[in-house]
N, CA, C and O of each residue as an XYZ file, in Angstrom:
876
protein
N     -67.936    122.015     44.824
C     -67.823    122.924     43.688
C     -68.769    122.465     42.576
O     -68.855    121.272     42.284
N     -69.464    123.396     41.968
C     -70.401    123.070     40.900
C     -69.847    123.592     39.592
O     -69.570    124.785     39.465
N     -69.681    122.703     38.608
C     -69.134    123.104     37.319
C     -70.200    123.827     36.502
O     -71.382    123.501     36.611
N     -69.808    124.790     35.696
C     -70.770    125.441     34.813
C     -71.311    124.448     33.798
O     -70.671    123.445     33.483
N     -72.497    124.746     33.294
C     -73.105    123.859     32.304
C     -72.413    124.045     30.960
O     -72.467    125.125     30.373
N     -71.767    122.999     30.480
C     -71.110    123.011     29.188
C     -70.865    121.559     28.803
O     -70.803    120.699     29.682
N     -70.723    121.260     27.509
C     -70.553    119.869     27.094
C     -69.192    119.317     27.489
O     -68.225    120.064     27.639
N     -69.129    118.003     27.655
C     -67.871    117.310     27.932
C     -68.015    115.887     27.395
O     -69.124    115.394     27.191
N     -66.881    115.244     27.172
C     -66.866    113.868     26.701
C     -66.689    112.950     27.902
O     -65.659    113.027     28.572
N     -67.667    112.071     28.204
C     -67.536    111.187     29.368
C     -66.337    110.256     29.235
O     -65.833    110.020     28.137
N     -65.889    109.730     30.378
C     -64.707    108.863     30.401
C     -64.842    107.700     29.438
O     -63.888    107.358     28.739
N     -66.020    107.090     29.393
C     -66.228    105.929     28.535
C     -66.730    106.302     27.149
O     -67.036    105.424     26.343
N     -66.817    107.587     26.868
C     -67.308    108.026     25.569
C     -68.797    108.283     25.557
O     -69.266    109.218     24.909
N     -69.556    107.443     26.283
C     -71.008    107.549     26.361
C     -71.448    107.270     27.793
O     -70.828    106.465     28.489
N     -72.516    107.932     28.235
C     -72.997    107.719     29.599
C     -73.376    106.265     29.848
O     -73.122    105.727     30.926
N     -73.989    105.626     28.844
C     -74.468    104.254     29.046
C     -73.304    103.278     29.249
O     -73.492    102.206     29.825
N     -72.108    103.638     28.783
C     -70.952    102.739     28.876
C     -70.171    102.908     30.174
O     -69.225    102.159     30.418
N     -70.542    103.870     31.008
C     -69.754    104.148     32.208
C     -69.599    102.930     33.125
O     -68.501    102.710     33.637
N     -70.662    102.117     33.359
C     -70.470    100.939     34.215
C     -69.442     99.945     33.678
O     -68.898     99.143     34.437
N     -69.176     99.995     32.375
C     -68.225     99.071     31.769
C     -66.798     99.621     31.754
O     -65.851     98.899     31.444
N     -66.655    100.898     32.089
C     -65.369    101.564     31.903
C     -64.258    100.947     32.748
O     -63.207    100.588     32.217
N     -64.477    100.821     34.050
C     -63.420    100.304     34.923
C     -63.005     98.880     34.573
O     -61.811     98.616     34.435
N     -63.964     97.942     34.423
C     -63.516     96.585     34.067
C     -62.842     96.513     32.711
O     -61.916     95.724     32.523
N     -63.294     97.329     31.756
C     -62.695     97.320     30.421
C     -61.260     97.823     30.469
O     -60.361     97.212     29.891
N     -61.049     98.944     31.163
C     -59.700     99.513     31.257
C     -58.770     98.569     32.019
O     -57.607     98.404     31.651
N     -59.285     97.955     33.078
C     -58.471     97.010     33.841
C     -58.070     95.819     32.978
O     -56.933     95.352     33.045
N     -59.009     95.326     32.164
C     -58.724     94.205     31.272
C     -57.625     94.548     30.274
O     -56.822     93.687     29.915
N     -57.586     95.785     29.829
C     -56.597     96.214     28.844
C     -55.232     96.514     29.456
O     -54.268     96.763     28.732
N     -55.147     96.491     30.793
C     -53.874     96.782     31.445
C     -53.778     98.185     31.994
O     -52.679     98.688     32.224
N     -54.913     98.825     32.207
C     -54.914    100.198     32.671
C     -54.288    100.379     34.043
O     -53.598    101.371     34.279
N     -54.520     99.427     34.962
C     -53.936     99.557     36.304
C     -52.410     99.563     36.241
O     -51.760    100.333     36.948
N     -51.847     98.718     35.408
C     -50.395     98.666     35.242
C     -49.875     99.983     34.683
O     -48.825    100.473     35.098
N     -50.613    100.547     33.745
C     -50.198    101.830     33.169
C     -50.237    102.939     34.215
O     -49.349    103.790     34.243
N     -51.250    102.940     35.070
C     -51.345    103.957     36.115
C     -50.229    103.808     37.143
O     -49.695    104.805     37.629
N     -49.878    102.587     37.472
C     -48.772    102.371     38.408
C     -47.479    102.966     37.858
O     -46.685    103.539     38.604
N     -47.275    102.830     36.559
C     -46.093    103.433     35.940
C     -46.089    104.941     36.081
O     -45.036    105.549     36.274
N     -47.269    105.551     35.984
C     -47.362    107.003     36.127
C     -47.040    107.435     37.556
O     -46.320    108.411     37.765
N     -47.573    106.709     38.536
C     -47.306    107.035     39.946
C     -45.834    106.830     40.271
O     -45.239    107.610     41.014
N     -45.253    105.776     39.708
C     -43.848    105.457     40.024
C     -42.876    106.519     39.537
O     -41.779    106.636     40.082
N     -43.249    107.298     38.523
C     -42.324    108.291     37.991
C     -42.270    109.552     38.866
O     -41.421    110.419     38.656
N     -43.173    109.652     39.843
C     -43.248    110.860     40.665
C     -42.524    110.666     41.993
O     -42.625    109.613     42.621
N     -41.801    111.685     42.405
C     -41.132    111.684     43.704
C     -42.101    112.282     44.723
O     -42.049    113.474     45.027
N     -42.981    111.435     45.240
C     -44.044    111.894     46.128
C     -43.569    111.857     47.575
O     -42.966    110.880     48.021
N     -43.849    112.934     48.298
C     -43.413    113.055     49.684
C     -44.618    113.304     50.591
O     -45.633    113.845     50.153
N     -44.497    112.912     51.841
C     -45.542    113.158     52.826
C     -45.863    114.651     52.880
O     -44.966    115.493     52.937
N     -47.155    114.958     52.860
C     -47.582    116.349     52.917
C     -47.761    117.006     51.576
O     -48.318    118.101     51.503
N     -47.303    116.369     50.496
C     -47.522    116.940     49.172
C     -49.014    117.020     48.864
O     -49.789    116.139     49.237
N     -49.397    118.083     48.182
C     -50.773    118.229     47.711
C     -50.785    117.890     46.223
O     -49.999    118.424     45.440
N     -51.690    116.995     45.856
C     -51.681    116.397     44.525
C     -53.057    116.546     43.893
O     -54.075    116.341     44.555
N     -53.088    116.903     42.611
C     -54.332    117.007     41.852
C     -54.340    115.974     40.733
O     -53.382    115.863     39.968
N     -55.435    115.219     40.648
C     -55.692    114.337     39.517
C     -56.749    115.018     38.659
O     -57.935    114.996     38.985
N     -56.308    115.623     37.559
C     -57.223    116.396     36.719
C     -57.851    115.472     35.682
O     -57.151    114.738     34.986
N     -59.181    115.516     35.587
C     -59.910    114.564     34.760
C     -59.905    113.193     35.402
O     -59.600    112.194     34.751
N     -60.245    113.145     36.688
C     -60.063    111.919     37.482
C     -61.032    110.812     37.115
O     -60.804    109.659     37.483
N     -62.117    111.125     36.394
C     -63.064    110.086     36.001
C     -63.625    109.336     37.197
O     -64.112    109.946     38.149
N     -63.557    108.016     37.145
C     -64.112    107.184     38.215
C     -63.149    107.008     39.387
O     -63.414    106.210     40.286
N     -62.047    107.733     39.388
C     -61.195    107.810     40.561
C     -60.101    106.775     40.695
O     -59.502    106.669     41.765
N     -59.813    106.006     39.657
C     -58.817    104.936     39.770
C     -57.452    105.484     40.181
O     -56.819    104.943     41.088
N     -56.994    106.546     39.528
C     -55.673    107.088     39.845
C     -55.674    107.791     41.196
O     -54.744    107.607     41.981
N     -56.690    108.588     41.483
C     -56.749    109.296     42.759
C     -56.725    108.320     43.930
O     -56.022    108.539     44.917
N     -57.503    107.237     43.813
C     -57.534    106.231     44.879
C     -56.196    105.513     44.980
O     -55.730    105.232     46.084
N     -55.576    105.214     43.850
C     -54.265    104.570     43.865
C     -53.234    105.467     44.546
O     -52.433    104.992     45.351
N     -53.252    106.749     44.228
C     -52.299    107.675     44.838
C     -52.452    107.703     46.361
O     -51.463    107.621     47.089
N     -53.681    107.819     46.832
C     -53.916    107.916     48.271
C     -53.652    106.589     48.974
O     -53.176    106.577     50.109
N     -53.954    105.481     48.319
C     -53.732    104.171     48.912
C     -52.244    103.889     49.056
O     -51.799    103.385     50.087
N     -51.478    104.215     48.023
C     -50.038    103.948     48.060
C     -49.272    104.982     48.879
O     -48.192    104.694     49.395
N     -49.835    106.193     48.998
C     -49.159    107.263     49.734
C     -50.189    107.937     50.653
O     -50.697    109.010     50.326
N     -50.498    107.320     51.788
C     -51.558    107.841     52.666
C     -51.327    109.252     53.169
O     -52.283    109.931     53.543
N     -50.079    109.714     53.188
C     -49.773    111.039     53.718
C     -49.930    112.150     52.690
O     -49.686    113.317     52.997
N     -50.335    111.801     51.471
C     -50.622    112.821     50.471
C     -51.990    113.455     50.721
O     -52.888    112.833     51.291
N     -52.124    114.697     50.285
C     -53.428    115.365     50.221
C     -53.873    115.284     48.761
O     -53.357    116.013     47.914
N     -54.833    114.395     48.464
C     -55.204    114.095     47.080
C     -56.536    114.752     46.733
O     -57.517    114.626     47.466
N     -56.550    115.455     45.604
C     -57.743    116.094     45.068
C     -57.991    115.544     43.667
O     -57.063    115.451     42.864
N     -59.225    115.183     43.372
C     -59.601    114.764     42.028
C     -60.638    115.715     41.462
O     -61.507    116.198     42.187
N     -60.546    115.987     40.162
C     -61.481    116.906     39.510
C     -61.976    116.298     38.215
O     -61.190    115.753     37.440
N     -63.290    116.388     37.975
C     -63.872    115.879     36.738
C     -65.198    116.594     36.490
O     -65.874    116.975     37.445
N     -65.586    116.784     35.215
C     -66.864    117.450     34.945
C     -68.078    116.529     35.031
O     -69.213    117.007     35.048
N     -67.855    115.211     35.084
C     -68.952    114.237     34.982
C     -69.431    113.830     36.376
O     -68.700    113.144     37.089
N     -70.638    114.234     36.784
C     -71.115    113.877     38.124
C     -71.312    112.385     38.308
O     -71.179    111.876     39.421
N     -71.625    111.678     37.235
C     -71.810    110.226     37.345
C     -70.484    109.535     37.618
O     -70.419    108.598     38.414
N     -69.433    109.992     36.963
C     -68.104    109.431     37.222
C     -67.652    109.765     38.640
O     -67.071    108.920     39.320
N     -67.914    110.987     39.087
C     -67.517    111.377     40.440
C     -68.259    110.560     41.495
O     -67.693    110.245     42.541
N     -69.506    110.218     41.233
C     -70.247    109.359     42.155
C     -69.535    108.019     42.317
O     -69.398    107.509     43.429
N     -69.084    107.457     41.199
C     -68.359    106.188     41.263
C     -67.013    106.361     41.963
O     -66.569    105.473     42.691
N     -66.367    107.499     41.742
C     -65.092    107.760     42.413
C     -65.284    107.852     43.925
O     -64.476    107.320     44.687
N     -66.344    108.520     44.358
C     -66.602    108.624     45.798
C     -66.882    107.257     46.402
O     -66.426    106.949     47.503
N     -67.628    106.447     45.679
C     -67.929    105.101     46.165
C     -66.661    104.252     46.231
O     -66.498    103.438     47.139
N     -65.770    104.446     45.267
C     -64.509    103.716     45.250
C     -63.626    104.123     46.431
O     -63.019    103.272     47.081
N     -63.558    105.420     46.702
C     -62.764    105.904     47.830
C     -63.345    105.415     49.155
O     -62.604    105.033     50.061
N     -64.652    105.427     49.263
C     -65.307    104.940     50.486
C     -64.995    103.466     50.705
O     -64.717    103.047     51.828
N     -65.043    102.677     49.630
C     -64.748    101.245     49.743
C     -63.309    100.985     50.143
O     -63.014     99.999     50.818
N     -62.398    101.884     49.721
C     -60.987    101.733     50.070
C     -60.659    102.340     51.434
O     -59.528    102.244     51.909
N     -61.671    102.975     52.065
C     -61.515    103.596     53.395
C     -60.442    104.689     53.389
O     -59.600    104.766     54.284
N     -60.499    105.516     52.369
C     -59.552    106.625     52.260
C     -60.325    107.921     52.036
O     -61.479    107.907     51.608
N     -59.673    109.032     52.329
C     -60.275    110.349     52.150
C     -59.631    111.044     50.956
O     -58.439    111.353     50.969
N     -60.430    111.282     49.936
C     -59.980    111.998     48.740
C     -60.986    113.109     48.461
O     -62.193    112.866     48.455
N     -60.505    114.307     48.234
C     -61.384    115.414     47.871
C     -61.728    115.296     46.393
O     -60.831    115.236     45.552
N     -63.018    115.261     46.070
C     -63.459    115.113     44.689
C     -64.354    116.288     44.325
O     -65.406    116.499     44.928
N     -63.915    117.051     43.321
C     -64.596    118.269     42.907
C     -65.086    118.132     41.475
O     -64.504    117.407     40.668
N     -66.170    118.843     41.175
C     -66.652    118.893     39.807
C     -66.137    120.161     39.141
O     -66.281    121.260     39.676
N     -65.534    119.994     37.962
C     -65.006    121.139     37.240
C     -64.296    120.695     35.982
O     -64.236    119.504     35.675
N     -63.756    121.662     35.254
C     -63.143    121.417     33.953
C     -61.640    121.683     34.001
O     -61.169    122.559     34.726
N     -60.908    120.913     33.217
C     -59.446    121.001     33.238
C     -58.925    122.335     32.731
O     -57.829    122.753     33.104
N     -59.699    123.012     31.881
C     -59.237    124.280     31.329
C     -59.744    125.482     32.114
O     -59.525    126.627     31.717
N     -60.427    125.216     33.238
C     -60.880    126.279     34.147
C     -60.730    125.756     35.570
O     -61.725    125.624     36.282
N     -59.530    125.463     35.988
C     -59.317    124.821     37.284
C     -59.732    125.758     38.425
O     -59.286    126.904     38.475
N     -60.581    125.278     39.336
C     -61.126    126.137     40.389
C     -60.235    126.202     41.626
O     -60.713    126.058     42.751
N     -58.946    126.418     41.413
C     -57.985    126.442     42.515
C     -57.067    127.649     42.357
O     -56.804    128.091     41.238
N     -56.579    128.181     43.476
C     -55.671    129.340     43.406
C     -54.335    128.982     42.761
O     -53.980    127.808     42.657
N     -53.614    129.987     42.339
C     -52.267    129.804     41.810
C     -51.391    129.083     42.845
O     -51.499    129.332     44.046
N     -50.534    128.196     42.363
C     -49.558    127.544     43.227
C     -50.159    126.664     44.310
O     -49.661    126.639     45.435
N     -51.221    125.945     43.984
C     -51.931    125.137     44.987
C     -51.368    123.734     45.166
O     -51.597    123.116     46.206
N     -50.636    123.211     44.181
C     -50.290    121.796     44.188
C     -48.798    121.565     43.940
O     -48.142    122.304     43.206
N     -48.291    120.508     44.584
C     -46.918    120.065     44.347
C     -46.821    119.212     43.087
O     -45.807    119.239     42.389
N     -47.868    118.462     42.801
C     -47.918    117.601     41.615
C     -49.319    117.670     41.018
O     -50.314    117.747     41.739
N     -49.379    117.640     39.690
C     -50.642    117.447     38.984
C     -50.479    116.228     38.086
O     -49.482    116.095     37.376
N     -51.472    115.338     38.126
C     -51.485    114.141     37.305
C     -52.636    114.221     36.303
O     -53.682    114.807     36.581
N     -52.422    113.627     35.147
C     -53.475    113.475     34.142
C     -53.297    112.133     33.457
O     -52.226    111.851     32.920
N     -54.335    111.299     33.468
C     -54.226    109.979     32.845
C     -55.381    109.749     31.876
O     -56.548    109.770     32.267
N     -55.044    109.533     30.621
C     -56.014    109.206     29.570
C     -57.167    110.208     29.513
O     -58.320    109.840     29.286
N     -56.834    111.466     29.721
C     -57.826    112.537     29.653
C     -57.579    113.487     28.498
O     -58.526    113.997     27.899
N     -56.304    113.731     28.178
C     -55.978    114.784     27.218
C     -56.636    114.550     25.865
O     -57.039    115.506     25.201
N     -56.751    113.290     25.446
C     -57.322    113.020     24.122
C     -58.817    113.318     24.057
O     -59.404    113.282     22.976
N     -59.439    113.610     25.193
C     -60.851    114.006     25.201
C     -61.043    115.467     24.795
O     -62.166    115.899     24.536
N     -59.952    116.221     24.740
C     -60.042    117.666     24.550
C     -59.713    118.069     23.122
O     -58.922    117.416     22.442
N     -60.335    119.159     22.679
C     -59.952    119.702     21.375
C     -58.682    120.538     21.554
O     -58.296    120.826     22.687
N     -58.030    120.932     20.463
C     -56.741    121.626     20.583
C     -56.781    122.873     21.462
O     -55.848    123.110     22.230
N     -57.824    123.661     21.367
C     -57.907    124.872     22.192
C     -58.041    124.514     23.669
O     -57.427    125.160     24.519
N     -58.830    123.499     23.981
C     -58.975    123.065     25.372
C     -57.666    122.489     25.905
O     -57.327    122.697     27.070
N     -56.935    121.772     25.067
C     -55.634    121.241     25.483
C     -54.687    122.380     25.854
O     -53.986    122.313     26.864
N     -54.673    123.410     25.040
C     -53.786    124.542     25.299
C     -54.156    125.227     26.609
O     -53.283    125.519     27.426
N     -55.451    125.485     26.813
C     -55.878    126.143     28.051
C     -55.606    125.248     29.261
O     -55.233    125.739     30.326
N     -55.793    123.937     29.098
C     -55.532    123.011     30.194
C     -54.068    123.050     30.603
O     -53.758    123.104     31.793
N     -53.167    123.022     29.627
C     -51.737    123.063     29.940
C     -51.387    124.337     30.707
O     -50.621    124.285     31.668
N     -51.935    125.468     30.297
C     -51.669    126.716     31.007
C     -52.261    126.696     32.418
O     -51.640    127.185     33.361
N     -53.457    126.130     32.558
C     -54.093    126.061     33.874
C     -53.317    125.141     34.817
O     -53.145    125.457     35.994
N     -52.854    124.015     34.304
C     -52.068    123.107     35.142
C     -50.810    123.809     35.631
O     -50.471    123.732     36.812
N     -50.126    124.487     34.734
C     -48.921    125.217     35.136
C     -49.252    126.267     36.187
O     -48.490    126.461     37.135
N     -50.380    126.943     36.026
C     -50.764    127.998     36.965
C     -50.957    127.459     38.382
O     -50.511    128.083     39.345
N     -51.617    126.307     38.519
C     -51.945    125.805     39.861
C     -50.789    125.039     40.495
O     -50.862    124.688     41.673
N     -49.728    124.772     39.742
C     -48.549    124.142     40.336
C     -47.737    125.163     41.129
O     -47.650    126.332     40.752
N     -47.149    124.711     42.222
C     -46.193    125.528     42.948
C     -44.921    125.667     42.112
O     -44.644    124.802     41.281
N     -44.150    126.719     42.305
C     -42.839    126.792     41.635
C     -42.023    125.541     41.939
O     -41.847    125.169     43.099
N     -41.532    124.903     40.893
C     -40.824    123.638     41.047
C     -41.721    122.429     41.038
O     -41.230    121.300     41.060
N     -43.052    122.634     41.005
C     -43.992    121.518     40.969
C     -43.967    120.798     39.632
O     -43.515    121.348     38.628
N     -44.457    119.560     39.626
C     -44.342    118.689     38.456
C     -45.705    118.268     37.915
O     -46.652    118.024     38.663
N     -45.766    118.193     36.599
C     -46.936    117.700     35.875
C     -46.593    116.326     35.317
O     -45.608    116.181     34.593
N     -47.396    115.313     35.646
C     -47.200    113.938     35.194
C     -48.384    113.553     34.302
O     -49.530    113.545     34.751
N     -48.101    113.241     33.060
C     -49.138    113.047     32.056
C     -48.985    111.690     31.390
O     -47.885    111.298     31.001
N     -50.097    110.977     31.262
C     -50.146    109.694     30.556
C     -51.311    109.730     29.588
O     -52.434    110.067     29.963
N     -51.036    109.379     28.331
C     -52.130    109.328     27.358
C     -51.718    108.489     26.156
O     -50.550    108.136     25.991
N     -52.703    108.182     25.327
C     -52.416    107.572     24.039
C     -51.578    108.556     23.220
O     -51.795    109.766     23.279
N     -50.625    108.028     22.460
C     -49.805    108.898     21.628
C     -48.337    108.617     21.808
O     -47.948    107.518     22.201
N     -47.516    109.615     21.519
C     -46.076    109.473     21.629
C     -45.373    110.326     20.601
O     -46.004    110.987     19.777
N     -44.052    110.300     20.663
C     -43.265    111.134     19.764
C     -43.231    110.576     18.346
O     -42.922    111.301     17.401
N     -43.545    109.300     18.193
C     -43.552    108.689     16.859
C     -44.856    108.950     16.129
O     -45.731    109.645     16.645
N     -44.993    108.389     14.918
C     -46.224    108.555     14.148
C     -47.338    107.720     14.742
O     -47.088    106.830     15.554
N     -48.574    108.005     14.337
C     -49.719    107.225     14.798
C     -49.552    105.776     14.372
O     -48.942    105.481     13.344
N     -50.111    104.864     15.189
C     -49.793    103.449     15.032
C     -50.859    102.687     14.256
O     -51.860    103.238     13.799
N     -50.590    101.388     14.133
C     -51.512    100.508     13.441
C     -52.396     99.798     14.458
O     -52.234     99.978     15.665
N     -53.332     98.991     13.963
C     -54.202     98.251     14.852
C     -55.589     98.859     14.884
O     -55.768    100.050     14.629
N     -56.584     98.010     15.208
C     -57.979     98.436     15.128
C     -58.278     99.608     16.051
O     -58.827    100.619     15.615
N     -57.915     99.475     17.337
C     -58.239    100.537     18.287
C     -57.495    101.814     17.927
O     -58.057    102.908     17.982
N     -56.221    101.666     17.555
C     -55.450    102.852     17.184
C     -56.075    103.554     15.982
O     -56.181    104.780     15.968
N     -56.489    102.788     14.977
C     -57.103    103.404     13.804
C     -58.408    104.082     14.169
O     -58.724    105.154     13.653
N     -59.173    103.453     15.065
C     -60.449    104.034     15.476
C     -60.212    105.360     16.178
O     -60.894    106.343     15.889
N     -59.235    105.401     17.115
C     -58.933    106.643     17.814
C     -58.342    107.673     16.864
O     -58.719    108.844     16.900
N     -57.424    107.242     16.021
C     -56.709    108.198     15.181
C     -57.594    108.804     14.106
O     -57.223    109.805     13.495
N     -58.756    108.215     13.866
C     -59.712    108.821     12.957
C     -60.284    110.094     13.569
O     -60.903    110.904     12.879
N     -60.072    110.258     14.853
C     -60.566    111.419     15.565
C     -59.424    112.421     15.705
O     -58.338    112.080     16.173
N     -59.682    113.650     15.296
C     -58.598    114.652     15.281
C     -58.023    114.898     16.664
O     -56.872    115.316     16.789
N     -58.802    114.648     17.697
C     -58.294    114.919     19.041
C     -57.151    113.982     19.398
O     -56.201    114.401     20.058
N     -57.220    112.733     18.982
C     -56.137    111.812     19.296
C     -54.985    111.939     18.305
O     -53.826    111.757     18.679
N     -55.287    112.246     17.059
C     -54.207    112.500     16.104
C     -53.263    113.567     16.635
O     -52.061    113.523     16.376
N     -53.802    114.514     17.369
C     -53.022    115.632     17.894
C     -52.089    115.206     19.021
O     -51.280    116.011     19.483
N     -52.184    113.940     19.478
C     -51.312    113.438     20.537
C     -49.996    112.865     20.012
O     -49.070    112.640     20.792
N     -49.900    112.631     18.718
C     -48.730    111.957     18.157
C     -47.745    112.965     17.557
O     -48.052    114.144     17.380
N     -46.554    112.450     17.253
C     -45.570    113.242     16.536
C     -44.946    114.376     17.336
O     -44.551    115.393     16.766
N     -44.854    114.211     18.648
C     -44.218    115.240     19.461
C     -45.098    116.417     19.801
O     -44.613    117.409     20.346
N     -46.390    116.335     19.492
C     -47.265    117.485     19.716
C     -47.512    117.754     21.194
O     -47.698    118.903     21.594
N     -47.516    116.691     22.014
C     -47.731    116.914     23.452
C     -46.546    117.666     24.048
O     -46.740    118.579     24.850
N     -45.336    117.302     23.675
C     -44.174    118.043     24.159
C     -44.225    119.500     23.696
O     -43.891    120.407     24.457
N     -44.636    119.719     22.466
C     -44.764    121.087     21.972
C     -45.807    121.852     22.773
O     -45.618    123.027     23.086
N     -46.902    121.188     23.102
C     -47.953    121.814     23.901
C     -47.420    122.250     25.264
O     -47.688    123.365     25.711
N     -46.667    121.370     25.921
C     -46.133    121.680     27.248
C     -45.118    122.809     27.186
O     -45.106    123.692     28.044
N     -44.275    122.779     26.177
C     -43.278    123.847     26.035
C     -43.936    125.196     25.762
O     -43.526    126.219     26.311
N     -44.953    125.188     24.915
C     -45.639    126.439     24.582
C     -46.378    127.011     25.786
O     -46.583    128.221     25.878
N     -46.779    126.131     26.713
C     -47.468    126.593     27.919
C     -46.500    127.141     28.964
O     -46.929    127.651     29.998
N     -45.201    127.040     28.702
C     -44.217    127.619     29.602
C     -43.613    126.650     30.594
O     -42.929    127.074     31.526
N     -43.846    125.354     30.420
C     -43.236    124.371     31.306
C     -41.741    124.276     31.031
O     -41.281    124.542     29.921
N     -40.996    123.896     32.056
C     -39.561    123.645     31.921
C     -39.313    122.146     31.943
O     -40.070    121.395     32.558
N     -38.268    121.718     31.282
C     -37.814    120.329     31.327
C     -38.895    119.333     30.898
O     -38.972    118.229     31.438
N     -39.719    119.718     29.938
C     -40.744    118.800     29.447
C     -40.074    117.662     28.683
O     -39.243    117.898     27.806
N     -40.438    116.436     29.018
C     -39.839    115.289     28.348
C     -40.795    114.104     28.323
O     -41.671    113.968     29.178
N     -40.608    113.264     27.335
C     -41.296    111.966     27.276
C     -40.407    110.979     28.023
O     -39.294    110.692     27.584
N     -40.887    110.463     29.139
C     -40.029    109.665     30.018
C     -40.192    108.168     29.815
O     -39.340    107.396     30.256
N     -41.258    107.739     29.163
C     -41.434    106.303     28.937
C     -42.518    106.102     27.896
O     -43.293    107.008     27.591
N     -42.552    104.891     27.358
C     -43.583    104.514     26.387
C     -44.108    103.134     26.728
O     -43.458    102.370     27.442
N     -45.271    102.822     26.220
C     -45.840    101.494     26.412
C     -46.958    101.280     25.412
O     -47.094    102.014     24.433
N     -47.757    100.254     25.682
C     -48.915     99.982     24.833
C     -50.086     99.565     25.703
O     -49.925     98.896     26.723
N     -51.256     99.975     25.275
C     -52.491     99.566     25.926
C     -53.362     98.944     24.848
O     -53.955     99.640     24.023
N     -53.425     97.605     24.873
C     -54.153     96.846     23.849
C     -53.701     97.270     22.446
O     -54.510     97.652     21.600
N     -52.390     97.188     22.230
C     -51.755     97.439     20.936
C     -51.720     98.914     20.541
O     -51.211     99.256     19.473
N     -52.248     99.777     21.381
C     -52.234    101.205     21.070
C     -51.115    101.883     21.843
O     -51.025    101.693     23.056
N     -50.255    102.668     21.193
C     -49.141    103.309     21.904
C     -49.629    104.267     22.984
O     -50.591    105.010     22.788
N     -48.949    104.236     24.122
C     -49.170    105.213     25.173
C     -47.818    105.821     25.531
O     -46.774    105.207     25.311
N     -47.847    107.012     26.074
C     -46.603    107.701     26.426
C     -46.772    108.413     27.762
O     -47.845    108.909     28.104
N     -45.657    108.443     28.508
C     -45.597    109.117     29.800
C     -44.765    110.382     29.648
O     -43.701    110.363     29.030
N     -45.248    111.468     30.208
C     -44.556    112.748     30.126
C     -44.375    113.330     31.525
O     -45.151    113.051     32.439
N     -43.347    114.132     31.665
C     -43.140    114.885     32.899
C     -42.647    116.267     32.534
O     -41.793    116.420     31.661
N     -43.188    117.275     33.204
C     -42.777    118.656     32.967
C     -42.854    119.402     34.284
O     -43.624    119.034     35.172
N     -42.051    120.455     34.411
C     -41.960    121.201     35.660
C     -42.366    122.654     35.460
O     -42.159    123.243     34.399
N     -42.950    123.212     36.513
C     -43.071    124.663     36.550
C     -41.750    125.214     37.075
O     -41.200    124.707     38.052
N     -41.255    126.239     36.428
C     -39.987    126.819     36.848
C     -40.021    127.202     38.314
O     -41.054    127.628     38.831
N     -38.877    127.045     38.990
C     -38.792    127.397     40.409
C     -38.860    128.897     40.627
O     -39.107    129.346     41.746
N     -38.647    129.672     39.591
C     -38.784    131.110     39.704
C     -40.255    131.466     39.814
O     -41.054    131.032     38.984
N     -40.629    132.239     40.813
C     -42.043    132.596     41.015
C     -42.567    133.478     39.907
O     -43.781    133.613     39.752
N     -41.686    134.084     39.131
C     -42.134    134.947     38.037
C     -42.252    134.209     36.725
O     -42.687    134.779     35.725
N     -41.858    132.913     36.720
C     -41.857    132.147     35.459
C     -42.981    131.137     35.431
O     -43.131    130.407     34.451
């Protein structure tokens, strides 16, 4: 799949920083945070799973490695990140479908996935893109399917600390705090949206969310 030409924010913020992204995130405890996201999902053999904004493929590869019977799809607009994701999957000797595209224009039919995951991607989007992304995720979930979301933020106020202040100076991350993510999910029509856990990544608050598409095919 070829994504249309439009701007996007790379995983590391800048193209030149991409080689540093994986070791930096791992140093900060990113792998532990991703394991927490996977652990909250009731994954079954044969489930079809989408990692939206998959970046360099850390979560997609983790999902397939821990649950070989899943059908895992990763999507990202950055071809350089996808190249690294493909190389990572090849090194792990696993098969993961990796597509180029945008979270607010998902190139999949309605009801395609049992689970959709998003990790540290939402803060890259402006408010309008966040809203469209939430609606698109709900659209591609099967009735009863679940959305698992991890990002900086939480139901409390924005936090202290150098990294937190640096991020919170950006309106995109400010929009993650104070219950706004739950409001976003509810407004998109998700059922049972909740903040299921909290943590910190290098002193910056992170939060885990889970929301469901209603089992009614009309909802």
